[in-house]
C-alpha positions in Angstrom: -36.5 12.8 -23.3 -33.5 11.2 -24.2 -32.6 15.5 -25.3 -33.2 16.7 -22.1 -30.2 13.8 -21.3 -28.2 15.5 -22.9 -28.5 18.4 -22.5 -27.7 18.5 -18.3 -24.6 16.0 -19.6 -23.1 18.6 -21.6 -24.3 21.1 -19.5 -22.4 18.7 -16.6 -19.3 18.6 -18.7 -19.2 22.7 -19.1 -19.0 22.7 -15.8 -16.4 20.8 -15.0 -14.3 22.0 -17.7 -14.8 25.2 -16.6 -13.8 24.6 -13.0 -10.7 23.0 -14.2 -9.2 26.2 -16.2 -10.2 28.0 -13.2 -7.8 25.0 -10.8 -4.8 25.3 -13.3 -5.5 29.8 -13.2 -5.8 29.7 -9.7 -2.3 26.8 -9.1 -0.8 29.6 -11.8 -1.8 32.2 -9.5 -0.2 31.3 -6.9 2.3 29.8 -8.0 2.1 26.6 -7.7 3.4 26.1 -11.2 3.8 22.7 -11.7 1.1 21.8 -10.2 -0.4 23.6 -12.9 1.5 22.2 -15.8 0.4 18.4 -14.3 -3.2 19.9 -14.8 -2.6 21.1 -18.3 -0.9 17.9 -19.4 -3.6 16.1 -18.0 -6.0 17.9 -19.7 -4.2 18.6 -23.2 -2.9 14.4 -23.3 -4.8 13.4 -26.2 -7.6 16.8 -26.0 -5.1 18.8 -27.5 -6.5 19.0 -31.1 -9.8 19.8 -29.8 -11.1 23.2 -29.2 -13.1 22.8 -25.7 -9.4 21.8 -24.7 -7.2 25.3 -26.2 -7.8 27.4 -23.1 -4.3 24.5 -21.0 -2.4 25.1 -23.9 -1.2 29.0 -23.4 -1.4 28.0 -19.2 0.7 25.4 -19.9 3.5 28.0 -21.6 2.9 30.8 -18.7 3.8 27.8 -15.8 6.4 26.1 -18.0 7.9 29.2 -18.2 7.5 31.0 -14.6 8.3 27.7 -13.4 11.5 27.3 -15.7 12.5 30.5 -14.4 12.1 30.5 -11.2 14.2 27.1 -10.7 17.5 28.4 -12.9 16.9 32.2 -10.3 17.7 30.0 -7.4 20.5 28.1 -8.9 22.0 30.9 -10.1 21.4 32.6 -5.8 22.5 28.8 -5.2 26.1 28.7 -6.6 26.7 32.4 -6.0 26.8 31.5 -2.2 29.8 28.3 -3.1 28.4 26.2 -0.2 28.9 22.8 -0.2 25.5 22.2 1.3 23.5 23.6 -1.3 25.0 20.9 -3.8 22.1 18.3 -3.5 19.5 21.5 -3.9 21.5 22.3 -7.2 21.2 18.4 -8.8 17.9 18.3 -7.5 16.5 21.5 -9.4 19.1 20.7 -12.4 17.1 17.4 -12.2 12.9 18.8 -11.8 14.1 21.5 -15.0 14.6 18.3 -17.4 12.0 16.5 -15.7 9.5 19.2 -16.5 10.6 19.5 -20.2 10.0 15.4 -20.4 6.2 16.0 -18.9 5.9 18.5 -21.4 7.5 16.7 -24.5 4.8 13.8 -25.5 2.0 16.1 -26.1 3.6 18.7 -28.5 3.3 20.3 -31.1 0.8 22.6 -29.5 -0.7 24.3 -32.2 -3.1 27.6 -31.0 -6.4 27.2 -33.1 -6.5 31.0 -33.2 -3.2 32.2 -34.6 -2.6 28.9 -36.4 1.0 29.0 -34.5 2.7 26.5 -32.2 3.3 26.7 -28.8 6.9 28.4 -27.6 8.8 25.5 -25.5 11.9 26.8 -25.2 13.3 23.2 -24.8 16.5 22.4 -23.2 19.8 20.1 -22.6 20.2 19.4 -19.2 22.7 17.0 -19.5 25.8 18.2 -19.1 25.2 20.3 -15.6 23.5 17.5 -14.0 26.0 14.9 -14.7 28.6 18.0 -13.9 26.0 18.7 -10.1 26.1 14.9 -9.7 29.6 14.7 -10.4 30.6 17.6 -7.8 27.3 16.5 -4.9 29.6 12.5 -5.1 32.8 14.1 -4.0 31.1 16.1 -1.3 29.9 13.7 -0.1 32.1 11.3 -0.7 34.3 13.4 1.6 32.3 14.5 4.4 31.6 10.1 5.4 35.4 10.0 4.7 36.0 12.4 7.4 33.5 9.8 10.0 36.5 6.7 9.3 38.1 8.9 12.0 35.8 8.6 15.2 35.6 5.8 17.8 32.0 6.2 17.5 29.5 3.5 16.7 26.2 5.9 15.8 28.2 8.1 13.4 29.4 4.7 11.5 25.6 3.9 10.8 24.8 7.5 9.9 27.4 7.5 7.6 26.6 4.5 6.0 22.6 6.0 5.5 25.2 8.4 4.0 26.8 6.5 1.9 23.7 4.7 0.9 22.6 7.3 -0.7 25.6 8.0 -2.2 25.6 4.6 -3.7 21.6 5.2 -4.8 23.2 8.6 -6.7 25.8 7.6 -8.0 26.0 3.6 -8.4 29.8 2.5 -7.8 31.5 5.6 -7.2 35.1 5.2 -5.8 35.1 3.1 -3.1 31.7 3.6 -1.5 30.6 -0.1 -1.8 34.3 -0.8 0.5 33.6 1.5 2.8 29.8 0.9 3.4 30.8 -2.9 4.2 33.2 -0.8 6.8 30.9 1.6 8.2 28.4 -1.2 9.0 31.0 -4.1 10.4 31.9 -0.7 12.1 28.6 0.3 13.7 27.6 -2.7 14.2 26.5 -3.9 17.4 28.0 -8.2 18.9 26.1 -8.5 22.4 27.0 -11.6 24.3 23.5 -13.5 25.7 24.2 -15.4 29.1 22.0 -17.5 32.1 22.8 -17.0 35.3 20.5 -19.2 38.2 20.2 -18.1 41.4 17.5 -20.3 42.3 17.9 -23.8 44.2 16.3 -25.5 41.4 18.4 -27.1 38.6 17.5 -25.5 34.9 17.1 -28.1 32.3 19.6 -28.3 30.1 17.2 -28.4 27.1 15.7 -25.4 27.8 19.1 -23.2 28.8 20.3 -24.1 25.1 16.8 -23.3 24.2 16.2 -20.0 25.5 19.9 -18.9 24.4 19.1 -20.3 21.1 18.4 -16.5 19.5 18.2 -18.2 15.3 14.8 -18.7 16.5 13.8 -15.4 17.7 15.1 -13.8 15.1 16.0 -10.9 16.6 19.2 -10.3 14.8 18.4 -7.5 12.6 20.9 -5.0 10.5 22.8 -3.2 13.5 22.7 -5.8 16.7 24.0 -9.5 16.1 23.9 -11.9 19.3 26.2 -14.7 20.4 25.0 -17.6 23.0 28.8 -18.8 22.6 31.9 -16.3 22.0 33.7 -16.7 18.7 37.2 -16.3 19.6 38.8 -12.4 18.9 35.5 -11.2 18.3 35.0 -8.5 20.8 30.9 -8.2 22.9 29.9 -4.4 23.3 27.0 -5.7 25.6 25.9 -8.8 27.4 22.9 -10.1 27.7 22.1 -11.6 31.0 19.2 -14.0 32.0 18.5 -14.2 35.6 17.0 -16.7 37.3 15.7 -15.5 40.9 13.3 -17.8 42.3 10.9 -20.4 41.1 8.3 -22.0 42.6 7.1 -25.0 42.5 3.3 -26.2 44.0 2.8 -29.4 45.3 0.7 -32.2 43.1 -2.7 -32.1 44.2 -5.8 -33.2 43.7 -9.6 -31.3 44.2 -12.4 -33.5 43.8 -16.3 -32.1 43.7 -19.5 -33.2 43.6 -22.7 -32.9 41.4 -25.7 -34.4 41.3 -28.0 -34.0 38.4 -31.6 -35.4 38.2 -33.6 -35.3 34.8 -36.6 -37.4 33.0 -36.6 -39.1 31.4 -38.4 -41.6 29.2 -38.8 -44.8 30.8 -40.6 -47.3 27.7 -44.7 -46.7 28.3 -47.2 -46.5 30.1 -51.8 -47.4 29.7 -53.1 -44.0 29.6 -55.6 -43.9 33.2 -58.9 -42.1 33.6 -59.4 -39.5 37.0 -60.6 -42.9 37.8 -57.3 -44.9 37.3 -59.1 -46.5 34.8 -57.8 -48.0 31.1 -58.5 -44.7 28.3 -59.2 -46.3 25.0 -59.6 -45.0 21.3 -62.6 -45.1 19.5 -61.6 -49.1 18.7 -62.0 -50.4 21.9 -58.0 -50.6 22.4 -56.0 -49.1 25.2 -54.3 -45.7 24.9 -50.5 -45.8 25.8 -48.7 -42.8 26.6 -44.3 -41.9 27.2 -43.6 -43.1 30.2 -41.6 -41.3 32.1 -39.6 -41.2 35.6 -36.5 -38.9 37.4 -33.1 -40.5 37.1 -29.9 -38.6 39.3 -26.7 -39.4 38.9 -24.0 -38.5 41.1 -21.0 -37.0 39.8 -17.5 -36.9 40.8 -15.5 -34.3 39.0 -11.6 -34.2 40.2 -8.2 -31.9 39.0 -5.4 -32.4 39.1 -3.4 -29.5 39.1 0.2 -28.4 39.4 1.9 -24.6 38.8 5.3 -23.4 38.3 6.6 -19.1 38.8 9.9 -17.8 37.4 11.0 -14.7 38.5 14.1 -13.1 37.4 15.9 -10.0 35.4 17.1 -9.3 31.9 19.7 -7.3 32.4 21.5 -5.7 29.4 25.4 -5.2 30.0 27.8 -2.2 28.4 30.8 -4.5 28.6 32.7 -1.6 28.4 32.6 0.3 31.5 31.2 -3.2 33.0 27.2 -0.5 34.1 24.3 -2.4 34.0 22.8 -0.1 31.5 19.0 -1.5 32.0 17.7 -4.1 33.8 13.7 -5.2 33.0 11.6 -7.5 35.6 11.3 -10.9 34.5 7.9 -13.1 35.9 6.1 -16.5 33.8 4.0 -19.0 35.2 3.4 -21.7 33.8 -0.1 -24.3 35.5 -0.6 -27.7 34.7 -4.1 -28.5 34.5 -5.9 -32.5 33.8 -9.4 -33.4 34.8 -11.4 -36.6 34.6 -15.0 -37.9 36.7 -16.8 -40.9 37.6 -20.0 -41.3 38.2 -22.7 -43.3 40.5 -26.0 -43.7 39.5 -27.9 -42.9 36.1 -25.7 -41.4 33.3 -28.6 -40.9 31.7 -29.3 -37.9 34.1 -25.4 -36.2 32.6 -24.7 -33.6 30.7 -22.2 -34.5 28.1 -19.5 -32.7 29.2 -19.7 -34.9 32.7 -19.9 -37.9 30.2 -16.3 -36.9 28.5 -14.7 -36.8 31.8 -16.0 -39.6 32.5 -14.1 -40.8 29.8 -10.9 -39.8 31.3 -8.7 -41.0 34.5 -5.9 -40.0 35.9 -2.8 -38.7 34.8 1.2 -38.6 35.7 2.0 -36.0 37.0 4.8 -33.7 34.9 7.8 -33.9 36.5 9.6 -30.5 38.2 12.1 -30.9 35.5 8.8 -30.5 32.9 7.0 -28.0 35.1 10.3 -25.9 34.6 10.4 -26.8 30.8 6.8 -25.6 29.6 7.2 -22.1 31.6 10.6 -21.8 29.2 8.5 -21.4 26.4 6.6 -18.6 28.0 9.8 -17.0 29.6 11.1 -16.9 25.8 8.3 -15.3 23.9 8.4 -11.8 27.0 12.7 -12.3 26.5 11.8 -11.5 23.0 8.9 -9.1 23.8 11.7 -7.0 26.1 14.8 -7.3 23.5 12.4 -6.0 20.4 10.7 -3.0 22.4 14.6 -2.2 24.0 17.5 -0.8 22.0 20.9 -1.3 23.3 21.3 1.7 21.7 
């Protein structure tokens, strides 16, 4: 039995090895040289002295030379074009040539057991070429970015910031790139003044106004947008976000009463067990037998519901401060309902369910003032305002 298991395991490993060899060969035939290199390096890593992995050595060598030749030909072609747009691709190709060699170096030397010789990999030093191409690319990207600083379009500065950030990653602290990034960010940032306008006949509580305009609690400031509820001296505001209240309706205080009649069979002590003739039934010792006595309990429960609601209707407007035009507007509606329940009863309390017993423990409360109702609806207004802003950018 053990021999059979060993045989099938060996057969499975052999078939798997053959499949992997074919996959590597197929990658080379399709020109996927780096894929073939990755497969071969993975197989040879730690196993390069085993005979069954020998087929990967010539395949690795073939894939390496073909990949290197292809990249070098591409670089030669791109350099002859003399198009500065090719500089990034040239730099990437040189990086790829170096990284490919670094991937293979850890498993070298690779011995070809059939000949006793070692596989030849023509390793080159690309350091100077990488530095040269990086410097050329950096100079090109820098000049391209500097040209944008003549623009008056904020979108241009946002794009150039990304280009400068890429240049900073490519060549850290190159010239004055970091200072230019700060300048591009400052110019590309939109400053938004937030205001609130009340066109209703109701007074909006000062604390609600402060809360709605406190944009620090919204968490809305992003990299390119800053909100101010108070104007800063000397700051030019690109947009105004206006929260406009047009209607606030508050209902009168209401109390609704509803009666429930509840009946329930409940145990009420003991009684003698009687037979069909009305005589007491006795046990074997002659004692009268007692059983539970049940009665029908009835209770009238009166549930009172205190209610009051407020409804707010308005609009959120995005205003371009340069054109004085409303660029976007969104309806804003919100509602808050105050509700409190309590109850009283007449009759046998034992007939009531737990929910009614709990209500009976409560009493009427004072209705919230109109000012408090408006403040309470403000929480929902704030959430809806945040929803509108996060899904609708100014530019």
